[in-house]
C-alpha positions as semicolon CSV with decimal commas, in nm:
position;residue;x (nm);y (nm);z (nm)
1;M;8,937;9,084;6,504
2;I;9,057;9,391;6,795
3;E;9,358;9,606;6,623
4;L;9,677;9,640;6,771
5;N;9,568;9,993;6,919
6;D;9,349;10,024;7,154
7;H;9,125;10,307;7,013
8;V;8,790;10,350;6,872
9;H;8,745;10,299;6,473
10;E;8,557;10,390;6,151
11;E;8,315;10,160;6,001
12;C;8,431;10,316;5,656
13;G;8,508;10,591;5,396
14;V;8,272;10,651;5,058
15;F;8,421;10,821;4,726
16;G;8,223;10,848;4,480
17;I;8,259;11,074;4,149
18;W;8,011;11,141;3,831
19;G;8,276;11,217;3,525
20;G;8,023;11,278;3,236
21;C;7,999;11,232;2,895
22;D;8,345;11,393;2,809
23;T;8,561;11,130;3,093
24;D;8,676;10,781;2,985
25;D;8,758;10,661;3,308
26;V;8,785;10,680;3,697
27;S;8,894;10,425;3,784
28;Q;9,181;10,589;3,862
29;T;9,045;10,905;4,021
30;I;8,851;10,662;4,284
31;Y;9,157;10,485;4,393
32;Q;9,387;10,780;4,442
33;G;9,074;10,928;4,662
34;L;9,077;10,601;4,830
35;L;9,394;10,578;4,902
36;A;9,315;10,935;5,072
37;L;9,049;10,740;5,299
38;Q;9,247;10,502;5,413
39;H;9,214;10,600;5,708
40;R;8,855;10,536;5,760
41;G;8,905;10,114;5,748
42;Q;9,144;9,912;5,622
43;E;8,982;9,534;5,642
44;S;8,881;9,552;5,264
45;A;8,853;9,756;4,988
46;G;8,619;9,827;4,683
47;I;8,604;10,009;4,274
48;V;8,258;9,971;4,111
49;V;8,225;10,215;3,748
50;C;7,979;10,237;3,468
51;D;7,997;10,397;3,131
52;T;7,688;10,632;3,097
53;K;7,755;10,572;2,731
54;G;7,777;10,193;2,717
55;P;7,428;9,974;2,716
56;I;7,238;9,979;3,010
57;G;7,375;9,784;3,323
58;N;7,751;9,773;3,203
59;I;7,903;9,793;3,552
60;C;8,225;9,622;3,622
61;S;8,385;9,559;3,932
62;H;8,667;9,495;4,199
63;K;8,647;9,431;4,595
64;D;8,867;9,249;4,812
65;M;8,969;9,177;5,193
66;G;9,308;9,457;5,242
67;L;9,423;9,770;5,206
68;V;9,408;9,995;4,902
69;S;9,703;9,919;4,748
70;E;9,668;9,613;4,837
71;V;9,373;9,548;4,630
72;F;9,447;9,722;4,335
73;H;9,715;9,678;4,131
74;Q;9,769;9,900;3,718
75;D;9,604;9,587;3,561
76;I;9,299;9,561;3,761
77;I;9,245;9,951;3,716
78;E;9,269;9,963;3,444
79;K;9,010;9,686;3,348
80;L;8,752;9,886;3,528
81;H;8,596;10,139;3,266
82;G;8,329;10,387;3,257
83;N;8,249;10,757;3,335
84;I;8,079;10,749;3,679
85;G;8,147;10,517;3,994
86;I;8,223;10,446;4,306
87;G;8,457;10,360;4,551
88;H;8,457;10,203;4,956
89;V;8,746;10,145;5,212
90;R;8,575;9,951;5,538
91;Y;8,640;9,845;5,881
92;S;8,314;9,644;6,029
93;T;8,148;9,746;6,335
94;A;7,847;9,538;6,223
95;G;7,875;9,199;5,939
96;A;8,146;8,942;5,954
97;S;8,515;9,068;5,837
98;C;8,514;8,899;5,542
99;V;8,454;8,935;5,195
100;A;8,113;8,876;5,128
101;N;8,077;9,178;5,324
102;A;8,323;9,364;5,115
103;Q;8,231;9,716;4,968
104;P;8,071;9,822;4,693
105;I;7,756;9,629;4,682
106;V;7,640;9,557;4,324
107;L;7,261;9,420;4,314
108;N;7,128;9,264;3,984
109;Y;6,725;9,373;4,071
110;L;6,441;9,305;3,834
111;K;6,435;9,617;3,703
112;G;6,813;9,636;3,604
113;T;7,137;9,681;3,844
114;L;7,239;9,895;4,148
115;A;7,549;9,941;4,319
116;L;7,618;10,069;4,734
117;A;7,834;10,228;4,890
118;H;7,789;10,253;5,271
119;N;7,949;10,448;5,564
120;G;7,725;10,372;5,905
121;N;7,493;10,145;6,081
122;I;7,104;10,134;6,050
123;T;7,022;10,070;6,440
124;N;6,646;9,886;6,267
125;A;6,813;9,664;6,027
126;D;6,781;9,368;6,171
127;E;6,436;9,445;6,169
128;L;6,458;9,575;5,799
129;R;6,628;9,200;5,703
130;L;6,371;8,974;5,862
131;E;6,068;9,165;5,577
132;L;6,301;9,103;5,284
133;Q;6,411;8,748;5,433
134;M;5,998;8,741;5,445
135;E;5,965;8,831;5,093
136;G;6,201;8,632;4,928
137;A;6,534;8,797;4,971
138;V;6,859;8,587;4,998
139;F;7,101;8,810;5,101
140;N;7,487;8,683;5,059
141;G;7,641;8,867;5,374
142;S;7,545;9,016;5,710
143;S;7,642;9,362;5,678
144;D;7,322;9,650;5,702
145;S;7,482;9,740;5,362
146;E;7,321;9,505;5,210
147;T;6,988;9,521;5,372
148;I;6,951;9,916;5,246
149;A;7,048;9,798;4,910
150;Y;6,781;9,539;4,901
151;R;6,534;9,794;4,982
152;I;6,596;10,062;4,739
153;A;6,593;9,785;4,496
154;K;6,204;9,678;4,590
155;E;6,090;10,048;4,649
156;R;6,288;10,006;4,267
157;V;6,019;9,787;4,125
158;S;5,760;10,021;4,234
159;L;5,898;10,373;4,149
160;D;5,966;10,545;3,867
161;S;6,311;10,685;3,995
162;I;6,627;10,552;4,195
163;E;6,660;10,880;4,389
164;E;6,277;10,817;4,488
165;A;6,388;10,439;4,564
166;V;6,665;10,600;4,791
167;Y;6,422;10,853;4,916
168;S;6,169;10,579;5,054
169;T;6,398;10,400;5,190
170;A;6,605;10,695;5,360
171;Q;6,261;10,686;5,556
172;K;6,259;10,379;5,712
173;I;6,635;10,344;5,787
174;K;6,758;10,419;6,115
175;G;7,090;10,589;6,249
176;G;7,423;10,743;6,130
177;Y;7,485;10,723;5,749
178;A;7,640;10,849;5,450
179;L;7,541;10,654;5,127
180;L;7,640;10,681;4,761
181;V;7,445;10,459;4,488
182;L;7,539;10,413;4,110
183;S;7,311;10,280;3,943
184;P;7,424;10,278;3,509
185;R;7,265;10,624;3,511
186;K;7,341;10,841;3,823
187;L;7,477;10,877;4,103
188;V;7,278;10,944;4,433
189;A;7,383;11,023;4,771
190;V;7,206;11,119;5,115
191;R;7,365;11,187;5,426
192;D;7,155;11,105;5,777
193;P;6,893;11,422;5,892
194;L;7,099;11,447;6,164
195;G;7,445;11,447;6,039
196;I;7,611;11,157;6,232
197;K;7,868;11,074;5,894
198;P;8,038;11,333;5,735
199;L;8,001;11,374;5,328
200;C;8,074;11,647;5,114
201;L;8,102;11,794;4,737
202;G;8,372;11,883;4,515
203;K;8,470;11,908;4,133
204;L;8,668;11,821;3,902
205;G;8,751;12,007;3,617
206;D;8,352;11,921;3,489
207;S;8,352;11,645;3,676
208;Y;8,165;11,611;4,054
209;I;8,263;11,430;4,341
210;V;8,119;11,298;4,627
211;A;8,362;11,182;4,997
212;S;8,356;11,094;5,339
213;E;8,550;11,414;5,372
214;S;8,790;11,713;5,216
215;C;9,112;11,567;5,227
216;A;8,989;11,296;4,944
217;I;8,867;11,574;4,729
218;D;9,211;11,750;4,767
219;S;9,396;11,444;4,722
220;V;9,263;11,390;4,320
221;G;9,328;11,746;4,261
222;G;8,940;11,879;4,323
223;E;8,801;12,178;4,469
224;F;8,625;12,133;4,784
225;I;8,221;12,298;4,697
226;R;8,010;12,211;5,091
227;D;7,904;11,972;5,310
228;I;7,650;11,778;5,180
229;E;7,343;11,911;5,461
230;P;7,177;11,651;5,676
231;G;6,916;11,485;5,505
232;E;6,995;11,630;5,174
233;I;7,005;11,366;4,875
234;L;7,202;11,441;4,617
235;T;7,129;11,289;4,218
236;I;7,358;11,399;3,988
237;T;7,285;11,292;3,614
238;E;7,396;11,455;3,226
239;A;7,164;11,688;3,354
240;G;7,363;11,840;3,639
241;I;7,289;11,793;4,021
242;H;6,921;11,763;4,195
243;I;6,841;11,860;4,557
244;D;6,601;11,722;4,763
245;Y;6,543;11,787;5,099
246;H;6,276;11,654;5,217
247;L;6,456;11,398;5,485
248;K;6,600;11,762;5,654
249;T;6,507;11,797;6,006
250;E;6,562;12,079;6,215
251;K;6,770;11,786;6,486
252;R;7,130;11,815;6,395
253;A;7,424;11,574;6,543
254;H;7,751;11,538;6,432
255;C;7,942;11,277;6,547
256;I;8,199;11,478;6,786
257;F;8,474;11,147;6,738
258;E;8,543;11,237;6,395
259;Y;8,671;11,590;6,498
260;I;8,874;11,439;6,825
261;Y;9,053;11,108;6,620
262;F;8,861;10,957;6,320
263;S;8,870;11,243;6,046
264;R;9,222;11,342;5,843
265;L;9,404;11,637;6,008
266;D;9,379;11,857;5,695
267;S;9,010;11,748;5,652
268;K;8,748;12,013;5,679
269;L;8,345;11,910;5,816
270;D;8,060;12,097;5,859
271;G;8,280;12,440;5,840
272;I;8,557;12,305;6,110
273;N;8,872;12,208;6,049
274;V;8,968;11,914;6,209
275;Y;9,349;12,033;6,287
276;D;9,220;12,372;6,470
277;A;8,979;12,125;6,667
278;R;9,217;11,897;6,832
279;I;9,506;12,244;6,843
280;E;9,170;12,342;7,112
281;G;9,106;11,983;7,254
282;G;9,508;12,001;7,381
283;R;9,430;12,341;7,509
284;A;9,098;12,286;7,676
285;L;9,266;11,978;7,824
286;A;9,562;12,179;7,951
287;R;9,373;12,413;8,126
288;R;9,132;12,150;8,314
289;Y;9,444;11,904;8,398
290;P;9,732;12,090;8,454
291;V;10,070;11,920;8,606
292;E;10,445;12,081;8,667
293;A;10,626;11,848;8,364
294;D;10,933;11,869;8,166
295;V;10,844;11,776;7,865
296;V;10,441;11,693;7,643
297;T;10,408;11,411;7,440
298;G;10,150;11,237;7,207
299;V;10,062;10,884;7,143
300;P;10,091;10,796;6,705
301;D;9,946;10,872;6,558
302;S;9,589;10,985;6,752
303;G;9,748;11,238;7,062
304;L;10,008;11,381;6,896
305;V;9,798;11,689;6,747
306;A;9,617;11,765;7,132
307;A;9,980;11,741;7,255
308;V;10,044;12,013;7,071
309;G;9,744;12,210;7,220
310;Y;9,823;12,102;7,578
311;A;10,222;12,247;7,528
312;K;10,128;12,593;7,295
313;E;9,897;12,586;7,699
314;T;10,157;12,524;7,903
315;G;10,455;12,666;7,794
316;I;10,615;12,303;7,861
317;P;10,805;12,192;7,560
318;F;10,606;11,899;7,295
319;E;10,848;11,632;7,194
320;I;10,865;11,325;6,966
321;A;10,898;11,056;7,253
322;F;10,821;10,732;6,999
323;H;10,932;10,599;6,685
324;K;10,665;10,523;6,510
325;N;10,728;10,145;6,292
326;S;10,521;10,273;5,908
327;Y;10,680;9,957;5,734
328;V;10,472;9,671;6,027
329;G;10,129;9,661;5,894
330;R;9,832;9,558;6,011
331;T;9,902;9,404;6,352
332;F;9,642;9,220;6,573
333;I;9,593;9,198;6,896
334;K;9,702;8,836;7,040
335;P;9,584;8,611;7,266
336;T;9,801;8,708;7,571
337;Q;9,983;8,971;7,718
338;K;10,378;8,861;7,619
339;E;10,239;8,906;7,255
340;R;10,040;9,201;7,337
341;T;10,342;9,321;7,496
342;S;10,576;9,276;7,162
343;A;10,333;9,354;6,901
344;V;10,292;9,703;7,073
345;R;10,665;9,718;7,079
346;A;10,712;9,637;6,733
347;K;10,511;9,970;6,635
348;L;10,652;10,203;6,878
349;N;10,995;10,248;7,035
350;V;11,090;10,561;7,326
351;L;11,356;10,786;7,205
352;E;11,559;10,786;7,542
353;S;11,666;11,068;7,494
354;V;11,393;11,264;7,521
355;V;11,278;11,119;7,797
356;K;11,490;11,013;8,038
357;D;11,516;11,144;8,418
358;K;11,173;11,410;8,260
359;R;10,834;11,443;8,388
360;V;10,630;11,358;8,068
361;V;10,249;11,429;7,975
362;L;10,148;11,142;7,778
363;I;9,865;11,248;7,541
364;D;9,610;11,043;7,412
365;D;9,331;11,095;7,226
366;S;9,088;10,760;7,408
367;I;9,114;10,473;7,630
368;V;8,879;10,246;7,592
369;R;9,032;9,871;7,761
370;G;9,371;10,035;7,855
371;T;9,587;9,782;7,756
372;T;9,829;9,986;7,489
373;I;9,835;10,291;7,689
374;A;9,989;10,039;7,998
375;N;10,195;9,935;7,773
376;L;10,362;10,249;7,660
377;I;10,390;10,419;7,978
378;H;10,582;10,088;8,086
379;M;10,770;10,148;7,811
380;L;10,817;10,522;7,958
381;R;10,912;10,458;8,232
382;K;11,220;10,175;8,127
383;S;11,338;10,431;7,924
384;G;11,417;10,626;8,204
385;A;11,119;10,878;8,273
386;K;11,085;10,983;8,659
387;E;10,688;11,078;8,616
388;V;10,479;11,001;8,363
389;H;10,149;11,196;8,323
390;V;9,820;11,063;8,040
391;R;9,583;11,336;7,926
392;I;9,335;11,220;7,735
393;S;9,148;11,417;7,451
394;S;8,799;11,315;7,567
395;P;8,559;11,239;7,833
396;P;8,573;10,858;7,962
397;F;8,425;10,563;7,718
398;L;8,077;10,420;7,961
399;Y;7,852;10,334;7,685
400;P;7,819;10,189;7,288
401;C;7,768;10,306;6,991
402;Y;7,531;10,246;6,790
403;Y;7,531;10,451;6,467
404;G;7,844;10,325;6,303
405;T;8,145;10,313;6,533
406;D;8,331;10,015;6,771
407;V;8,260;10,117;7,095
408;P;8,226;9,814;7,252
409;D;7,986;9,683;7,535
410;N;7,979;9,815;7,875
411;S;8,206;9,496;7,974
412;Q;8,447;9,592;7,778
413;L;8,472;9,978;7,882
414;I;8,726;10,005;8,103
415;A;8,574;10,342;8,269
416;N;8,249;10,204;8,290
417;N;8,429;9,927;8,544
418;M;8,650;10,210;8,712
419;S;8,700;10,510;8,847
420;M;8,935;10,737;8,721
421;E;9,201;10,668;9,083
422;E;9,097;10,331;8,966
423;I;9,229;10,309;8,599
424;C;9,513;10,502;8,706
425;K;9,604;10,271;8,926
426;S;9,536;10,026;8,628
427;I;9,757;10,154;8,353
428;G;10,077;10,239;8,566
429;A;10,007;10,703;8,550
430;D;10,136;10,883;8,785
431;S;9,801;11,131;8,703
432;L;9,526;11,130;8,495
433;G;9,276;11,316;8,323
434;Y;8,998;11,333;8,071
435;M;8,792;11,609;7,933
436;D;8,532;11,692;7,996
437;I;8,202;11,739;7,795
438;S;8,203;12,101;7,865
439;D;8,509;12,163;7,698
440;F;8,382;12,021;7,306
441;T;8,251;12,383;7,260
442;C;8,648;12,470;7,263
443;M;8,642;12,199;6,972
444;T;8,346;12,263;6,784
445;G;8,200;12,595;6,901
446;D;7,800;12,572;6,853
447;L;7,784;12,282;6,592
448;P;7,499;12,015;6,762
449;I;7,741;11,709;6,802
450;C;7,624;11,349;6,898
451;K;7,776;11,260;7,233
452;A;7,595;10,993;7,338
453;C;7,899;10,709;7,407
454;F;7,997;10,981;7,731
455;D;7,670;11,070;7,820
456;N;7,429;10,777;7,748
457;N;7,159;11,074;7,484
458;Y;7,130;10,873;7,190
459;P;6,985;11,125;6,931
460;V;6,871;10,781;6,747
461;Q;6,585;10,546;6,928
């Protein structure tokens, strides 16, 4: 299913904690951390915990389809006893949307038990999966994550430790990923060598936290320590933290869409504040595509901050022009245009007094297929807007993403099939302007970024 909003989506978020021997239960902390990462995935959620003071292999888990608050209730959390654990929220980009693909994945194998939570996509997953199947592996789902888990288990049989098995597996997988691997005595975190997917380290009292974003560490009252470096393998045990940099390379390629849309506004990724990056993106968009207008507004919630930046740069007043109904829940695109339009209106309604008889600049983070933005422009005009000028705080999507973002194939990308003038006419705008690739430096400075969905320059082949 494709979500109502015509935007790209991140695959998932991960959260792990090593509570140490003085901590009884970490499940409540993981639950709170996953709530903070809910924006990264709304299809399924799961938690796995282990008590390092108990018998080897004493792992407890629960996962299901739905939001974090739907999957976990207090009675479930109270049954998840352990002092180390990992959690996961998922939005599927590889593998079907079903319980079998929900994470964390728990795997019993010859030498014990492991659990894995994964964010990203593996470009050579089919090849690795076939090798494992030829050796007798039987898969329950169809995700890249299960393939990685089976590979780690296979390597562990012939190696002395779980961290060695993770390193050996990481040498064989290609793509963008952030992994958390839980064994009965250890928590292992690994970030892909290019840093495509984010991962950071924090502390809560004597406990260590690893999460997709710093906002999750903040949400549980923890202290952000640093970003886990690209290619870093970090192992937490009773003895402390051990760091392995054998996967590190000089090349970096951080996903630009973390700064445009994916990450929460209050997160800081690889030294860059997400909110500040989006403000600067809006400013750059205003410099490149100025227009005479009366009001600047953004599509909730994806375009609001860039709209503030656009307004700051131009001096045109910023206004909230849409009321968002936060209680509708997850609405999915229906098969007919009439049903799609009704679904948009169920979530958003125009504040007529803001736009009536006004020239409006409408900001959003992206246009994928063009359906949602066209509906919003129609709603603005129906409420009395004289002109609607659309500005997009990313370049046109021209190519699919293979690293864990659901940018679809070329045939579904409106910018791949129409010129800018044709798109403008198709969505019913008076004018249209996209951010230029060269303006990314305004957002991220000299941080090396992956922008393959815009320029066809894929960092991992």
